[in-house]
C-alpha positions in Angstrom: 0.0 0.1 0.1 1.2 3.6 -0.9 0.4 6.7 0.7 0.6 9.9 -1.7 0.0 13.7 -1.7 -1.1 15.0 -5.0 -2.2 18.9 -5.2 -3.4 19.0 -1.1 -5.8 15.5 -1.4 -4.8 12.7 -0.3 -5.4 9.7 -2.0 -4.8 6.3 -0.7 -3.8 3.6 -3.7 -3.3 0.2 -3.2 -1.4 -2.1 -5.6 -2.2 -5.8 -6.7 -1.2 -7.6 -9.8 -0.6 -4.4 -11.6 -3.6 -3.3 -11.1 -4.7 0.0 -9.7 -7.6 0.6 -7.0 -8.9 3.9 -5.6 -9.7 3.0 -1.6 -10.5 7.2 -1.1 -10.5 10.0 -3.4 -10.7 13.4 -1.8 -11.7 16.6 -4.6 -11.3 14.0 -7.8 -13.6 12.5 -10.4 -13.5 9.9 -12.9 -14.7 8.9 -16.1 -17.2 6.0 -15.4 -16.4 2.9 -17.7 -18.2 2.8 -20.9 -19.3 -0.6 -21.0 -20.4 -0.1 -24.7 -16.6 -0.9 -25.7 -16.0 -4.4 -25.1 -12.4 -3.8 -25.0 -12.2 -2.5 -21.8 -12.5 0.7 -20.1 -10.1 3.5 -19.0 -10.0 6.1 -15.9 -8.7 9.5 -16.4 -8.0 11.9 -13.3 -9.0 15.0 -13.4 -8.3 18.1 -11.3 -10.0 19.4 -8.1 -14.1 20.0 -8.2 -15.0 22.2 -5.7 -18.5 23.2 -6.6 -20.8 21.7 -9.2 -20.7 23.7 -12.4 -23.3 24.8 -14.2 -23.7 25.3 -18.2 -26.1 28.0 -19.1 -26.8 30.2 -22.5 -24.8 32.3 -20.6 -21.5 30.6 -20.0 -18.7 31.5 -21.6 -17.3 29.0 -24.3 -16.0 25.9 -21.9 -11.7 25.3 -22.0 -10.5 22.2 -21.7 -6.8 22.8 -22.9 -5.6 19.4 -20.9 -7.6 16.4 -22.2 -6.1 14.4 -19.2 -7.8 17.2 -17.2 -10.9 16.8 -18.3 -13.9 17.7 -15.9 -16.6 14.8 -15.4 -19.7 16.8 -14.8 -23.2 17.1 -14.9 -23.9 19.0 -17.9 -27.5 21.3 -18.0 -29.5 21.4 -20.7 -30.4 24.9 -22.0 -33.8 25.5 -20.9 -34.4 29.1 -21.6 -37.5 30.8 -22.5 -36.2 30.7 -26.5 -36.1 27.1 -26.3 -37.9 24.2 -24.0 -36.7 20.4 -23.6 -39.2 19.5 -26.6 -37.2 22.2 -29.1 -33.7 21.3 -27.7 -34.1 17.5 -28.7 -35.6 16.0 -32.1 -34.9 13.1 -34.4 -33.9 13.0 -37.8 -33.4 10.6 -41.0 -35.8 8.2 -39.9 -38.7 6.5 -41.3 -41.5 7.3 -38.9 -41.4 10.4 -36.6 -40.7 8.0 -33.8 -37.2 7.1 -34.6 -34.4 8.4 -36.1 -30.7 9.6 -34.9 -31.0 11.9 -32.2 -29.7 15.8 -32.5 -29.5 17.8 -29.2 -29.1 21.9 -28.8 -27.0 23.2 -26.5 -26.0 26.9 -26.7 -27.8 27.4 -29.6 -26.1 24.5 -31.7 -27.4 21.7 -33.3 -25.3 18.2 -32.4 -25.4 15.2 -32.4 -24.7 12.3 -29.5 -21.8 9.9 -29.8 -23.1 6.5 -29.1 -20.2 4.9 -26.7 -22.3 3.7 -23.5 -25.5 4.4 -25.2 -27.8 1.8 -24.1 -32.0 1.6 -23.5 -31.4 3.3 -20.2 -30.6 6.4 -22.2 -32.9 5.9 -25.1 -35.9 5.6 -22.7 -34.8 9.0 -21.3 -34.9 10.7 -24.8 -38.0 8.9 -25.9 -39.9 9.9 -22.8 -38.7 13.3 -23.6 -40.4 13.4 -26.8 -43.4 12.3 -25.6 -42.9 8.5 -26.3 -43.8 6.0 -23.0 -40.0 4.4 -23.7 -37.6 3.3 -25.9 -38.0 -0.1 -28.2 -34.3 0.5 -29.7 -31.0 2.0 -28.6 -29.1 2.3 -32.1 -25.8 3.4 -32.3 -22.8 3.3 -35.3 -25.3 5.8 -37.5 -27.9 3.2 -37.9 -30.2 5.4 -39.8 -27.1 6.2 -42.2 -27.5 10.4 -41.3 -23.8 10.7 -42.1 -23.9 13.9 -40.7 -21.9 16.9 -40.7 -22.9 18.0 -37.2 -21.0 17.8 -34.1 -20.7 15.5 -31.2 -21.9 17.4 -28.2 -22.4 14.5 -25.9 -20.0 11.6 -25.2 -20.7 8.8 -22.7 -24.0 9.8 -21.6 -24.7 7.5 -18.2 -28.4 7.9 -17.7 -30.2 5.4 -14.3 -32.5 4.6 -16.9 -35.5 7.0 -14.7 -34.7 10.6 -15.2 -37.4 13.3 -17.4 -34.7 14.8 -19.1 -30.9 14.2 -20.0 -29.2 17.4 -17.8 -30.2 14.8 -15.0 -27.5 11.9 -16.3 -23.7 12.3 -16.7 -21.6 12.6 -19.7 -18.9 13.9 -21.2 -18.7 17.4 -23.5 -15.8 16.5 -25.4 -15.3 13.1 -26.7 -13.2 10.9 -29.1 -15.2 9.7 -31.3 -14.9 9.0 -35.6 -17.6 9.5 -37.7 -20.6 7.3 -37.7 -21.1 7.0 -34.3 -24.0 8.7 -34.0 -26.7 7.5 -31.3 -30.3 7.2 -32.6 -33.6 5.6 -30.8 -36.5 4.0 -31.8 -39.5 4.7 -29.6 -42.7 3.2 -28.9 -45.8 5.0 -30.7 -48.7 3.7 -29.3 -50.5 5.1 -32.4 -51.6 2.2 -34.9 -49.6 2.4 -38.0 -52.4 2.2 -41.0 -49.8 1.2 -43.7 -45.7 0.3 -43.8 -43.5 -0.4 -46.8 -39.7 -1.3 -46.3 -38.7 0.0 -43.0 -35.6 -0.4 -44.4 -36.2 1.5 -47.8 -32.4 2.8 -49.9 -34.7 5.6 -51.0 -36.2 7.2 -48.2 -33.6 10.0 -48.1 -34.6 11.0 -51.9 -38.1 10.1 -52.6 -41.3 10.5 -50.5 -43.7 7.9 -49.6 -46.2 8.4 -52.0 -43.2 7.5 -54.7 -41.9 4.7 -53.3 -45.3 3.3 -52.7 -45.7 4.0 -56.3 -42.5 1.8 -56.9 -43.1 -0.8 -54.5 -46.9 -1.5 -56.5 -45.3 -1.3 -60.5 -44.7 -4.5 -61.5 -41.9 -6.4 -63.5 -40.1 -9.7 -64.6 -37.0 -10.8 -64.4 -34.6 -12.8 -66.7 -31.3 -14.6 -65.9 -30.1 -15.6 -69.4 -26.8 -17.6 -69.7 -23.3 -15.8 -71.6 -21.3 -18.5 -71.5 -20.9 -22.2 -70.7 -19.0 -21.3 -67.5 -21.9 -20.4 -65.7 -22.2 -16.4 -66.2 -25.6 -15.0 -66.6 -27.0 -11.6 -66.9 -29.8 -10.0 -65.3 -32.5 -8.7 -67.3 -35.8 -7.2 -66.4 -38.7 -6.4 -68.4 -41.0 -3.5 -67.2 -44.3 -3.4 -68.9 -45.0 0.8 -69.7 -47.7 2.8 -71.5 -50.6 0.8 -70.0 -49.0 -2.5 -71.4 -48.5 -2.0 -75.1 -44.6 -1.4 -74.4 -42.3 -3.7 -72.7 -38.8 -2.1 -71.6 -35.9 -4.3 -71.2 -32.9 -3.1 -68.6 -31.1 -4.4 -65.4 -31.5 -4.4 -62.4 -29.5 -1.3 -59.9 -26.0 -2.4 -59.0 -26.8 -0.7 -55.2 -27.8 -3.1 -52.6 -27.3 -6.2 -55.0 -25.6 -8.3 -52.4 -24.5 -12.4 -51.9 -28.7 -13.0 -51.1 -30.0 -11.4 -54.3 -27.2 -13.1 -56.5 -28.5 -16.6 -54.9 -32.1 -15.9 -55.7 -30.8 -15.1 -59.5 -29.1 -18.1 -59.7 -31.9 -20.0 -58.4 -34.7 -18.5 -61.0 -31.9 -19.8 -63.5 -32.2 -23.6 -61.9 -28.6 -23.3 -60.2 -28.4 -24.0 -56.2 -25.7 -20.9 -55.8 -24.1 -18.0 -57.1 -20.2 -18.3 -56.9 -19.5 -14.2 -57.6 -21.5 -11.6 -59.3 -20.2 -8.4 -60.7 -21.1 -4.9 -62.8 -21.0 -4.5 -66.4 -21.3 -1.6 -68.9 -25.5 -1.5 -69.8 -24.6 -1.0 -73.3 -23.0 -4.4 -73.8 -26.2 -6.2 -73.1 -28.9 -5.6 -75.9 -30.9 -3.6 -73.9 -33.2 -1.2 -74.9 -33.1 1.2 -71.8 -29.2 2.1 -71.0 -30.1 2.5 -67.3 -31.4 0.4 -64.6 -35.5 0.1 -63.8 -35.5 -1.7 -60.9 -33.7 -1.5 -58.0 -33.8 -4.4 -55.0 -34.3 -3.2 -51.7 -33.7 -6.4 -49.6 -33.8 -10.3 -50.7 -33.6 -12.9 -47.6 -32.0 -15.3 -49.5 -34.6 -18.2 -49.7 -37.2 -16.6 -52.5 -37.3 -18.5 -55.7 -37.6 -14.9 -58.0 -36.0 -11.6 -57.8 -39.5 -10.3 -58.1 -40.6 -12.0 -54.6 -37.7 -9.5 -52.6 -38.5 -6.3 -51.8 -38.4 -4.4 -55.4 -38.5 -0.9 -56.0 -39.7 -0.4 -60.1 -39.9 2.5 -62.4 -40.2 2.6 -66.1 -38.4 6.3 -66.0 -35.6 4.5 -64.2 -34.6 4.3 -60.6 -32.2 6.2 -58.5 -28.9 4.5 -58.8 -25.5 5.5 -57.9 -24.0 4.2 -61.4 -26.9 4.1 -64.0 -24.4 2.7 -66.6 -23.9 -0.2 -64.9 -26.1 -3.7 -64.9 -25.4 -6.7 -63.1 -23.9 -10.2 -64.6 -23.9 -13.5 -62.0 -21.7 -15.9 -61.8 -23.8 -19.4 -60.9 -22.6 -22.8 -59.9 -23.6 -26.0 -58.9 -21.2 -26.8 -56.2 -20.0 -24.2 -53.4 -18.0 -24.0 -50.6 -19.8 -23.3 -47.2 -17.6 -22.8 -43.8 -19.6 -23.1 -40.7 -18.1 -22.3 -37.4 -18.2 -25.3 -34.4 -20.4 -23.3 -31.9 -19.3 -25.7 -28.9 -15.8 -25.5 -29.4 -16.1 -21.8 -29.2 -18.2 -21.5 -26.4 -15.8 -24.5 -24.5 -12.6 -22.1 -24.8 -13.9 -18.5 -24.9 -12.9 -16.9 -21.8 -12.1 -12.9 -21.0 -8.8 -11.2 -19.1 -7.9 -8.0 -18.1 -4.2 -7.5 -19.4 -1.8 -3.9 -19.6 -1.3 -2.6 -22.4 2.4 -3.4 -22.5 1.4 -7.1 -22.3 -0.2 -6.3 -25.7 2.7 -4.7 -27.6 2.2 -7.1 -31.0 -0.9 -6.2 -31.3 -0.4 -2.4 -30.9 1.8 -2.7 -33.1 -0.3 -4.5 -35.7 -2.9 -1.5 -34.9 -5.7 -4.0 -33.1 -7.3 -2.1 -30.6 -9.6 0.9 -31.5 -8.7 4.6 -32.0 -9.5 5.8 -28.3 -6.5 3.4 -27.4 -4.2 5.3 -29.7 -5.5 8.6 -28.6 -4.6 7.8 -25.2 -1.1 6.7 -26.1 -0.1 10.5 -28.0 -1.6 11.7 -24.5 0.5 10.4 -21.9 2.3 7.1 -23.3 3.8 6.0 -20.0 0.5 6.0 -18.3 -1.4 4.4 -21.5 0.9 1.3 -20.9 -0.4 0.3 -17.5 -4.0 1.2 -18.9 -6.2 -1.9 -18.6 -8.1 -3.6 -21.2 -10.7 -6.8 -21.3 -9.8 -9.3 -24.0 -11.7 -11.8 -25.0 -10.1 -15.0 -25.8 -11.1 -18.4 -27.8 -10.2 -21.3 -30.3 -12.2 -21.7 -33.3 -13.0 -24.8 -35.5 -14.1 -24.2 -39.0 -15.9 -26.9 -41.1 -16.3 -27.2 -44.6 -20.2 -28.0 -45.0 -20.9 -27.4 -48.4 -20.5 -29.4 -51.9 -16.9 -27.8 -53.0 -13.2 -27.7 -51.6 -12.8 -24.4 -50.2 -10.1 -22.4 -51.9 -9.1 -19.0 -50.6 -9.1 -16.0 -52.7 -5.3 -15.4 -52.1 -2.5 -18.6 -52.3 -0.8 -19.4 -49.3 2.7 -17.4 -50.0 0.8 -14.0 -49.8 -1.1 -14.9 -46.3 0.0 -12.3 -43.8 0.6 -12.9 -40.0 -0.5 -10.8 -38.1 -0.7 -10.7 -34.2 -4.2 -9.3 -32.8 -4.9 -12.3 -31.1 -1.8 -12.3 -29.1 
């Protein structure tokens, strides 16, 4: 046990097995663990706090010149005459009014919330502020694809879940978050829903619900035509136009077309699997329209035809990132299928806490999230004692498919990494 005196504030520290336990701290605060980060957490020492600080529109700009001396405090949301709490919070980019990325107004500036430690407890507080009973889901990683240019105004929000306002929660006003880490919510809407189209519609930001509903009703027929004897097929669609007096031919937009959609296309051509798919210029496919007429929203993979998937069709063309390209699929009768041994994984999995200096190889291989490297840049010596939680396990992979598994790269081009060390 070691007794020391820091800035006239006595701190008792017990060292045991390379871990640090704070027995008593007078005048100091620590950042709470961010359990949203599965790798572990960090504790940050802060300067003494004499009185609880409040923030309102009349405060001067907060000055945090030294990141290691951040003050962890309860921030107060603005509640002035011009802005009520309903106006200080709103949701954007959701399909319905009860869901979306959370925007908060602080000091007259709108910004987003970083998703560190973002759980149902924090989401419940947001939903109650907006007049909903509770939250159905706390979304992370820019779930609604806002990709906004707003600054993060809150990070590591920590609520008990019973608060009526976010100002009763604890959080940081500085952050270490990157883009696409916006927090969002899906709140319970007690109002009945009359109808609902594809709730993860890729066109929601570009078209109105009326236009999307019309595109969902438009029929089309898909044809998967063989191009050669190697299993290569082109996908062609036929769309009626002008009261069915004319039939237009084109291809499918390359956006949102993935493995499940390729498997469905090959199944419609009497092949069990799709080995691969790629894009080709529409001008080489002998079509009447050189722009896509159909866009796939989502296939589950068990459909018989592409028409059975969630699709959007327009004889005048659908929104597409590249309107000059169509799709060809490589269909096959045999395919490798890798399956992990779940029992072996569960039997071998365990977690452990280690200091960063014992993970030097993993550090050099950039295996850790950016927050760790930011911590090292601020103070390398203290950072090496920073504890991280690692999940370790062994894996056994079985090939349950009908073909030999062949990696994309030959063994001589495989790269060894030390992320598991």
